[in-house]
N, C-alpha and C positions, 0 to 999 in steps of 0.2 A: 704544708698550713704553717701558721706561726701565730701566737695568739691565741690559740684554739679556734682561729678561723680560718678561710680560705683566701688563698693568691691570686693574682692575676693570672692566668695561664693555667690556673688547676681545672682538672676534671673534679664533677662532682654528681651529685643526685640531687635533683629538685624533687620532692617529696610530694609536692601539690600537681605536679602533673606526671609525677610516676616515669621521669624521662631523664639522660644522660645532660650535662648540661655542662659549658667551659666558662670561666667568670672571666669578663673582660673588663672590668672595671668596680672598685673597692673603694667605699669612702668609711670614715670613722666621723660620727657627726652626734656628738652631744653623748657621747657613749655608747651609743648604737654602731654597730656594722651595716652597713647597705651595699648592696650589690646590683650589677647588673650582669646578667648571664645569656649567653647565647644558647637556645635549644637547636640542635642539629638536625631532629626530626622534622623541626617546623620552618627552621631557617628565621631564626625570630629573635629578637633580645629582648627581654623580660626582666622588670625588674624582683630582688628579692630580701627577704630579710634572712639574717644568719640562722634561724629556728626551720627556716623552709628547707635549708643545704643538710645534707650527710653526705659523710664518706663513700666513694663508690665501693668498697669491701664489706661495706655493712648493706649492699642489696643482697636480697634473698631472691630468687627468680623463681618463677612457679611454672607448674604443667600447662596450666591457661596462657599465661605469656607465649610461652612457646608455640599450642597449638593454634592459639590464635593469629603468631606472625608467619609461623609457613603456612598454613591456610591462605591468608588474606595475600600474601605476597605471590603464592599459585594463582591463585583468581588473578590479581593485578597484571601479573607478567602473560598469563593466558590470553585475556584481552589486549593487549601489546600485541600479540601473537598472533592477532583477528580469530582471538576465537569467537564463535557465532554465538549469542546467549540467546537471541528469540527462537530456535528452534527446542531450547532447552527448557526457557519459560514460556511457553506459550502452549495452548491445547491441540496446534495444528502440527503435523507431522508433516514435514516439507518432501514433496517430489524430487527426484535429482536435480534436474532443470530449476526448479525454483530456489535452491540452495545455490547452485551456482551463481544465480541472479543475486542471492542476498550476497555471497562473497564476493561477488565483484564489486556491487555496490560498496562495500564498507573496505573495501581495500585500499580507496582513496581518500584523502581528506576532504578533497572535493565532491560531495556525494550530490552530481547532477548529472541526471542520466537519465536517456530515452528505454525506457522498458518496453521492447517490440517483439515479444514472442507473437507466434501465430495464434487465432482465433481460438479460443477455449482452451488456453494451457496456464490460465490461472494468474494475470498480471495481476488482478486485485489481490490476490495472498501474496504475491511478490512485494507490491507495495506494503501490505499489512506488515509482513515481515523486518521491511527496513524501516518504518516506522518504529517497530517494537523494539528493536535494535538500538536503535536511538536513543530510544527513552530509554532503554536499562542501563546503559551508558550515560545517561544523563546528560545528552548533550542535544536533547530536544523536549519540550514541556509544550508549545503551542504549533496546532498542526490547522492548516486548513486542506480540504478538498472539494474540490471543483470538477461536476461532474455534469452531462447530461442531465436534462430533468427525470429522465425515466427509468435515469442507473442509480439515484439517489438511493431508493429503498435497497437495492441490492447491495452499497456501499454498508449502509448501515448493519443491514442483518449480517454480511459476512464480517465484518469487524466486531461485532458483538458476539457472534458463536465461537468463531476462533479464536480471537485474541483479547476478548471481554473489554473491548475499546468502544466506548460509546461515542458518537461524533453528533453533536447538536446538529439539528436542520435548521437554518432559517432561511424564511419564506420571504418573500419581499413585502407581503400585507404585514408582515410583523416589525417592518421598520418604522412603516407609516404609525401603527398604534405606539411602538417605542418612542418616537416623535411628542407622540402627544403626553407621554406618559413624562417622557424627560420634562417637558415644560413647567413642569408643577414640582419638578424635583430637582434645580440647578444645582443644586451640592453634589447630585450624585455621579456616576459614570457617563460619560455623555456618549458614547459609541456602545454600540449592540454588539459588534464584533470582539470586544474585549471583554464580554462578559461571560465566554466560555473558553476554555482550553481547546477545545476538539471541535471542530465546527467543519460541517458540508453544506455546499449552496449548489442550487443550478447553474448551470454554465453563463445561459442569457438572460440571467436574473440579476447579474452584478455588471454587465457590458454598459459601458459608458455611452450615452444617449447623447447625440449631438443637435437634435432637434424634435419637435410631436407637435401634431396641428393643433391649435388652440392652448398652448401652454404658452407662460411666459417665463423671460429670462431666468427669474427668481422660481419657479415652478422646476425647471431644467435642472438647475442648480441644487437645489436641494436633495433632487431624485439622485442626481450625480454623488452628491457629496456622499449622503448614506448607503447608498450601492458600492458604490469604486471606491472613491476616495478613503472613506472611514474603514472600507475593507481592506485596502494598501495600507494605510498606515498603524493597522492595528499590531503590527510587532509579531508576525508569524516566524516562527524558526524551520518549518517544513512548510512546502506547498505540493499537494498532489494535484494534477490535471489530467483526468480520463479524456478518453478521445480527443486526444491534445492534437491531434491533427487539423481538428477544426479549427483553431488558436491560428492555423498557418497564414489564412485569410488572402485574398486578392490582392492587396495591398496593404502598404502599414497603417493605412489609413481606417480599416477596418474595424470595426469596434472588437470584434472577438481577440483580435491581435492588441490591440491596446493594452485589453485586459490582460492578456497571457503575459506581455510586455512590462507593465507594471507590475504584476507577480514576482515575474521572476528577477524582477530589482530588488523587492520587496523582505526575499528570504534568503538566508544561507543556501538552503539544501532543498533542491526541486527536484521530482519525479515526474514525467511527460511520461503517459501510457499510450499506446497507439499500435494495435494489428497493421496499419497502413499509414503509415505516415509518410512515403514517399509518393505514391498514387502517379507518379510521372510528372509532377509538378515540381521542376528545382527549386524555383524560385519560392514555393511555398513551404518546401523543406526546408530550405535556407533559412528562413524566418523562423521554422520551428527551432531548428539548430542552436540557432542565436540566442532564443530564449536561454539555452543551458549555458553559452561561453561566446559572448559577440566577438570578444578577440580572437576564439579560434575560427571564427566562419565571417570575416568582412567583406565578403562578396561571394558571387557563385563558383567563383575557381578555387574556391577554399573548399567546397563540397565534394571530396574525392574520399576512396575507401581509409586512408592511411591517418585523415586527419578525424572522420566520422566516427570509425572504428572504438575509439576509448570512450566515447559517449554513449555507446548503445551496446545492450544486451539483450539479444535476441535468439529463442531455440524454434526452430522447425518442426513441426508434428511429428514428421516421420523421423526426426531422430530424437523425439521425446522417449522415454522408459519410466517403467514403475519400479519400487526399490526392490523386485524382484529381477531387474534388467530386462523385463519383456515388454516390447510395444505398447503405448500407454492407451493407444485407441484402437478399438475394436472396429471391423467393417459396419456399411449403414445399407438397408436396403430401401429404396424409397422408390413407388410406383403411384402414375397417375390415375386413379378410377373415375372414368365417366359415370355416373346416374342417369339411367336410363328414364324417360318421362313414360309412363302408362297411362291407358287411356282415363283413368279415376283420377290423373294430375293435369286433366285438360285445363281446369279452373287455374292449378298454379300457373301453367302454360302460357293462359292467357294473359295474367298479371304480369310475367317475366317481360311479353313482347311489348304489352299497353306502356311499361316503365321504361323501356329500351327506347320506345318510339319516344315518350316523354323524356328523357333524356337527352337522346339527338338531338331535339328540337331546342330544348333551353341553353344546351351548352353551346350551340352554334348562337343561338341568339344571343345570350351573355357574353361571349365573344365578339360577336358584332358592336354591342354597347359597350365594350371594355369594361365589363361586370364581371369581375376575374371572381369574386365571393359566390357569384351565380354557379359560375363552371365549375368552381370548386364542392357546390352544394350538389349539383346533377352530378358527379362522378362517386359522390360517396351514396347517391341515390341507387346507382346502378349496382353498387359492392351490396347494397341492403339488400335488393330483390334477389340477390344470389345465395345471400346467406341464409334467409326466412321469409316468409309471410309475414311472421309476427317482427321480423325486425323492420321490413318495409310499412305494416301498418301502423306501429307505433311513432316512428318517425313522420309518417303521414300527416296521423289526429295530431301530433303536435305543431307541424308545420300549418297547416289547418286553422289551429286555435291561433295560431301568431298571423297568418293572412287577414282572420276576421277581424283581430284588433292591433292593427300595428301601431308599434312604438318607434320612436327614434333609436335607430340602434347605433354602434359605431364601428367601423370600417373593420373589415374580417382581421385584418392586421395593424391595427392600431394598437393594441395589446399585444399580441402576438406576432412574433418575427415569424417571416417564410420559413428560417430554418427552424424556429419552434414546431411551427406545424407540421414539418418533416417527420420531426421525434413523437410526435402524438401519435398514441393509436387510434383505431377507427373510430372507436365510441366516443371519445375525446374532439374528433374532428367532427364528428356529427352533431354533438351538444353545441358546438362553438356556432359551425356552419351554417345552423338553424335559424341563426337570429338575422340572418341575412334578408333585405328587402328584397320583393321579387319583380315581377314583369306584370304587366297588365292584365294577363290572360292564365294567369297561373295561378290564381282560386279555384276558378271551374274545372281546370285539369286537375288540380288535386282530389278535388270532391270526387270526380268519376273513378280516380286508382284508388282512392279510401273504399270505398264503395265495394270496388272490385274485390281490393285486399281481404276484406271482412267477409266478402261471401266465399274466398278462398278458404277464409281460415274457418270458416262454417263448417268446409265440407270433409275438415278432420283429415286431412291426408299431406303428408310432407316427403316428396321423392328422395329427399337424401336423409331423413331420420329414419326412413323406412329401410334403407341402405344401410344405415351406420348401425341399425338392430341387427340384419342380417348377417354384416362383416363383424361385430363382435361376437356371435354365434358361431360362425365360421372358425376365427382367430382359435377361439379358447378349443374347439374340435383339433385346429392342425397345431397347437401346441400343448394339446394333452393339458390344459389348467384350467377348471372350470372357475378360477378365481383368477382370473387373469386379469389385472389391472390395466387400465387404457387412459391415455392424457388424450381428452379432446380442445382442440382449438378452436375461438370462434372470435371473429373482430368485435361482434356488438352485442349489449347486455340483454337484450330482450331475445336473443337466439339461445344465450347463454340459459335464460328464464324456461323458454320452450322446451331444451333439451332436456334440463333435468327434469320437469314435469313428465316427459313422455317417458324418460328412462324409469325414473322411479314408480310411476304407473305398472311396467314390465318388471317390478321386483332386483331392481339394480340400486347398489346404495352408493350415492353421490353426493359430490363436496365441490364448491364452486368457488373461484377465485373471482376478483376483479377490480380496476383501479380504485372504486370506491368504498373499498375496504383499508383498514388499519392495518398495520405491522404485526397486531397482537392476532384479528381474527386471520389475516394471511398464516398467521404459524400456525392457528390452530386447524385450517383446513388442509393445510402441507402435511402435520403432524396424522390427519385422518387419514389422509391416501395412503401414507406410509404405514396403515397399520388395516384397518378393517374396510375401510371405503372401496369400493371398486373401482369406480369411475370419478376423475376431476375433469371439469370444465372450465376452462379458462380462458377469459379474454387477454392480448397481447397486454395489456397494461397489468393485468394480474398475475401474468407469466412474467414478470420482469423479476430476476433475480434466484428462480426457483431452480434449487439442484433436486431432480428426481431421478437418480440414477438405479433406483431402486424400480423403474417402471422401463420398459424398453417398445411398447407400442404407442405412436402417437397419431391421431386423426386429425388433420387438418379440415375442419368441417366445411369452413369457408376460407378460401383463399385469397391474401391481400394480393394485390397487382407486381407488388415489389416482391420479387422472390428471397431476397436479400432477409425482408421478414421473415419468410417461411423455414430461411434458417435458423433465424434467432431463435422460431419455437423449437425446432426439433433438438436444436441445441439446451434445450431445459434438460434431455436424455439423454443426449449424446453427450455426455460428459465424463470427464477423468473418473475413474469410478467404475464404468458401467460394464458388468459385465456378461451382456449378451448383446449379439445383432441386433440394432435397432431397427424397427420396422416403422415407416412413415407411408402412411395412405394419404394422397390428397384427392377431396374431394372437389368434383365440378361437373355442373348440370352439361346433361348431351346435347348437343346441337345449338349449341348458344355461340354467341361471340367469344365469351372467357374462355370455352372449353378450345374451341379452334387456334386464338393468340396460345393458350398454353399449351399445346401440342407443338405446334411451329417451334415455339420458344424454347421448349424442353430440349426438342431434338438438335437444334445449335447449340444452343450450351453445351450439352453433353460432347460436341465436336470440338468445342474450343477447349473444354476440361480436358480431352483427350490430347490434345496437341498441345498446353502448357503444363500439361501433369497438375492441376491442381485439383482439389475435389470439387472446390463450388468457389465462386464469384467472390462471395464473401470474404476470403481471405485477403484479396486486396482492396475489394471496394467500401467504401462506408455506406449504412444504409442510407442514411440521410440525404446524402448527395446524390444517390440512384434513384432516389424516391421520384423525380418531374421526366424523367427518363422514361420510368414503365407506366407511367399514368398518359404521356403521351403516347405510347403504343398502345394502349388497350382503348384510348380516346379515338385516335386514328381507326383502329378496327370497328368501332361500334359505327364510326362515319360514315366508312367504305369497307366491308367485311371482302371486298375483291383486294385490300391493299394488305391484307395483314403478312403475307408471306414478306413482302418488299419492306415493310414496316420493321417486323422481325429481324429481318439483314439489316436494317439502317442501326436498329440498339447494339446487335452483335459484334458489327461491326465496331462499334463504339467500345464494347465489352473487349474487345479483341485488341484495341489500340493499347486501354488500361492495362490489361494484362503482360501485353509484350514490353510498355513501359515498366512496370511492375518486377518483371524478369529481369531486367537490368540493373532495376533499383535494388532487388535483393542481393545481386553481389556488392553492392554499396554498402549494404544493411548486414553482410554476413560475418558473422561470428563463430567461427569454426572452433568448434572444442569438444572435448570427451564428457559425455556426462557418467557419476559413478555410483551406482547402485548402491554399494557398500555405505557410502556417504551418508544417504537417507535414514539408513536400518540405526547409526551409532549414536543419532543423537538424543535419543528418547531417555536413556540411563545414562546422560553423560557425568564424569564425577565433579563437574563445575558446581551442580547444585549442591551437593555435598560438600564441597571447600566451604560455599558460602555458609552452610550450615555450620559447619563446624568453626569456622574464625567467627560468626557473630555470636553462638552461643559458647564461646569461651572469651570473648573480649567484652562482653559485655560489664562485668565486674569491675572491670580495672576502669571502666567509663561510666560507675555511677550506677549500673543497669544488672539485670539480672537474668538467667533463662533456666528454667528448671523443666526436663523432661515428664510428660504426664502422659504414657501411654504411647499413640502415633505422635502425638503434637507437643511444642513446647509452652510452657508458661513464660510470658517474656516481659518483663521491665525493661523500658527501654532508659538509654541516658538521658532524654528530655521528659522523665515521670511519666509518660503516657504508657498503658498496661492492656496487653494482648492475653485471654485465656487461651488462647488455642492458636498456635502459630505451626508454620509447615514450611519448607524450604523449597520441595522437590513436586514437581509437575503429577508424578502417579498419585501419590498419597492425597494431593489436592484435587484430582479427577475423583478419586475413590469418595472423599469426604468433604463435601461441598460445604459444610459448617464450619472448616478451618479455614484461617486467612491465610491466604500465599503468599509470602514477602518473598520478592525478587529484589534485584540491585535496581530497578526502578523505585524502589522507596529509599527516600531521601536518608533516615535513620539505619537504614542498612547500610547504605554508600560510608556513611561518616565513620560506622563501624571499622570498615576496611581499608579506608583511604588514608589514614595517618600509621605508619609503622614506624617502630622507634629506633633510636640507632645504639649498636652495640660499640662501645671505645674501649682502647686498651686500660686495663687494671680493673676493668670490670669483671666480678667473680663469674666462672662459668659455671654452671650447672652439670652434673654428672649424671647421664643419665642411662635409662636400659629401656629397649623399645621390642616390644613383642614381634617375632618374626625374623630378629636381626642376629645372626648368629655370634655367640661369645666370643669367636675369635677377631670380629672386629673391633678394632680399638684405636681409638683417634680422638681429633678435633671435628667436629662439622659445625659448617658457618655458611651463613646464607646473605650473598654481599647484591645492593642496589647499583645498578649501574646505570648513570644518565647521562644524558646529553642537552643541555641547554641553549637556545639562542633565543634570536630575538622573534616572540609568537611562540616559540615551541618548549615542551619538556617532556620528553621521551625517558622511559626507566623500564629497564628491563632486568631481572635477578638472575643470580648465579648462585649454585649449590659447589660449595668446595669441601673433599674432604681429604686431611692430612694425617695418615699412619704416624705412630709413636717413634718413625725415626723420620719423619717430615716430609716422607714423599705424597705425591698427591695422586688420587685416583679418581676420574672422572665416572664412569660407571656406579661407585660406592657411593659418593656424592649424590646422585640421581636417585640412587635406590633407597637411601637414608631417609630424604625428602619424601617420596612415597607412601613412604611406612609411616613415618609421622604426621599421614593425612589422614589413615586408616587403621593405626594399630594404638594400643596401650601404654602409654607414655608414663615412667616412674621416674623422679628425681631421688636419687638416692646419696645425695652429696653435691657439694661443693669445691671448684678450686679456690687454692690461696692467690694472693695476687701477685707473686712474680710467676709465678705458674703461666698465671692468666695472660701476662704480658708477651711470655715466650711464644705460648698459642698463637695471641693474635697476629703479632708479627709474622708467624709461617703460616698462617691462613692470608696474610695480607698478601706474603709474597707470590703465593699460589694463585689470587685472586688477579692480581695484576698477569699473572702470565695468561690464565684461562678467560678472564674477561677481554681481554685486548680486540680478539677476533671477531666479541657479540660488539663492544662500541665502533670497530672497524663497519660492521655492518650496517648499524644505525647511523654512520655519517655517511656511507656512502648514498644510503636512502632518502637522506635529508637532501645530500647536493646533488642526486636525481630531480627530484621534486624542485629543486630552486633554479636545475636549467632547464626542466620542463617551462617553469614559470617565465624562464626569462625567453626563450626560445617562443612560447606563446606572445609575448608583451614583441619580442621584434618582427614577429610575423604580421602583429597586429599595427601595428608602427609602419612597416613597409607598405601595407596595404591601403590604409589611411593616407600617406604621403602622395601615393598615386595618384589616390581619388582628390585629393586638394589640389594635383597638377593642371587637374580639369575644369578647374574652376576660371573663367573669366579676367572676371577683375583682378589686376594685379594686386591692389593694396587690399583684399579680403583673403588673395591665395597667401600674401605674406604675412597676413595676420594669423590666419589658423595655422600653418605651419610653424610660425613660432610658438604658438599655445601648444600644438601639439608635441615638439621638441621639449618643450618645458615638462610636459605631462610625463612624456618617456623617460627623460634623466632622472623625474621623483620617483619613478619605478622603480629604475634600475639601482639607483642609490638605496633604496630599501631593501633591495634582494640582497647587495652587498652587505648591507649592515647585518642581514638574517644568516648570510653565511659564518658569519664569527660564531662558531659553536664551543662550548666548555665545556670538557668531560668532568665524571665525578663519580669516585666510589666509595661507599660506605656498607659497613658491616650493618647486618639490621636484626641477625640473632647468629648467638655462637653456641653451640654445647659440647661437652666432652661425653662422648658416647664409651663407655666401659660397664663391663658385668661387675667389676668390684672398684672400690675406691684405690686411688694410689696414693703413694707416699706424697705428703705436700697438701695433700685435699684432706678435707673435713667433712664428717656425716654430721648434716647440719639439718635434714629434712625427709622426709618420704612423701611425697605424693603421687597419686595415679589418677587417672580417667578412663 
């Protein structure tokens, strides 16, 4: 110092920032000293007045500063070392395979993966964990989930229940309404997709459309802009695509693939979810993998195990375990129960035979006239009559009303694609197909059938309903449980209503679920079933997303023709957490075409299940893609009952081919790994949430805020002035006290408190401290060092504790022990060192930090180099494959032009990687304390503070 000021090169204290700084420029102007100082903690240069600066030896470190720095550094270091925040700061307790998936996904910077666990292992939970982890780390804000229409509710429910995450469902109808509103509000945001940060939409509602009958080019452009172009341009951070194998398409021109490709380009982070990603179709699988990384998969030859494995996260059911290390799934018992016709059911049997004749005739006529929409209606009529008299009677009444007053109707697939049709449940298909125009004599046939249906219903008997009542009583006896819960499934709402009346009139408490109910009504019905209600009757749409592990008996009152749909029903109870053997009873009317087909089909499916070692075909085959296969089987059975055996053989042959291909592709997808049960148990009370609490509550005061403990919670004033009366930082307190605000690292105010650590420089006084739990014999200097590696687009930091004793010897275990105690025990500052002592101790600690920190920096550097090498290999592989493809172009001029452009792109990419290889190391102290039970000579007793 000279003339009462500071010289260039001097270290001093910037009081308004409460941080050490170094003078880099001083000017004397009009009798005032003006400084420019460098703040190492922020790596920033700022202007300062003389009154802003104080000598280093005037600094008086506090307990709060020590606690904040040690806790924040511990948390930041753990995050850099791949600490998983989502299991700690979510209400879900992940299973071992879900933790494995999260760990794999977060272990790389490029988070673009195919989550390919087998059916029923909870890929939605895995995606939710990755979403939460990225949000907690501050890497993601805007999230888009694309799922089949039938799974949208399930996603919303699971994200809300397990992670407290709200996904806004945007329906196509909202887009048109938004366009009208927008036209009168030109100054407002003109993209609906940008108005919510977390959105879910159905897969087929947003794919681009090439053409539509009766539409002008302007209408098409408007449609595509709102659904496709606006969606793609809405700046997503993370895109999650469920049932992603449907994005593969038969060619790159298929609308679903175009949607997938555009979304893949639009987001840095991408998760594809599919239990059946390959299905024996290498070209489709290639297109799927190209969504993740086009460079890594330029052509079909690149689809091999070594290249696929880094992008696929997969666990097989047989390997899955719970937190106790036990197998995750229990066995299941499924049986087909043929319901016999009694004499009192003659009217119902006549109705069945009459409808079957009507269907057979109508289907043949429809196919001959190329009226596929009538064919679909006929298929539904057959399924309705096997469901219940109520279902066919209700449908015939509606059909007759439409035939008496025909209205011009759109084609069945004009507003609904064939892919969408296969995803719909039976009731939704009926509602759509009912609108189809008929043939000349249909009205008279419907009138005859309706009269027969009404006569049958008036007789008051239903063969399957009577058999159901008998079955429930029998099961109660077998299981010795008079309050046994039973889940009933039907395809159709009228059957649901009939069954509810039938069972309630016989003393059973009943709840119902169907696709017409909103999320709250569904939640109430599910809750009622989990408590006192004995029977839940659900349609397929109502059952989507249900988790009913507390029930283990399921009766399929009517059976969809597609066995994959039956698997989806049974999957509502045969889930993770089921404690009993699941009993599934499938009803079918005896001596019917459906009975014969089902018998033959199940015998043959059992044979191939034993041959291939899979529990069910749904483990390898998508339900929607299988739908036409089984519809054709049953229709052929209706038309020619003698051919049932032959038709079943043809279907099973196709399934066998799919399974054989799946067996081959499972090796391609296999991801051999051990699952650790202990990992799943350790997260609930992980100390990271308490490190966060200590860092924030200790660090707020120095940043203009405050934190005061009140009972189980904290009263917090944040640095921005906002206040919270009750705050907690751990999952257990949040679960037990719903009125307390749970603060996690996702909160930007919390991140701001821990993200900036101070710099401790030579000459800065050392606080002399005592720590509860540390023996008095431990005496020396403990310091904490930030080791950083900076390169183009990269800034990695790790933290190293160092302890040197009075003789200057360094002890690694003691350094770690002191750090742990500083995070948990009481700390007392009972003195402060002099300047000379501080400089001496700083130099000794710096020498030890350089020696111990070299290994950590080398590991960081090796990881960086490995990442760059992987990037170079990706670039070279893609370059070679594209070179070969260009070589096949026939026109020499085009070939040369493309080669030249490819070479330029490749050179630029390699140059960027070379630039990123130039890394810079840095080593800085963030905290230094003198650990001593007594004040030593040269140290001053200045203050005593404790916490």
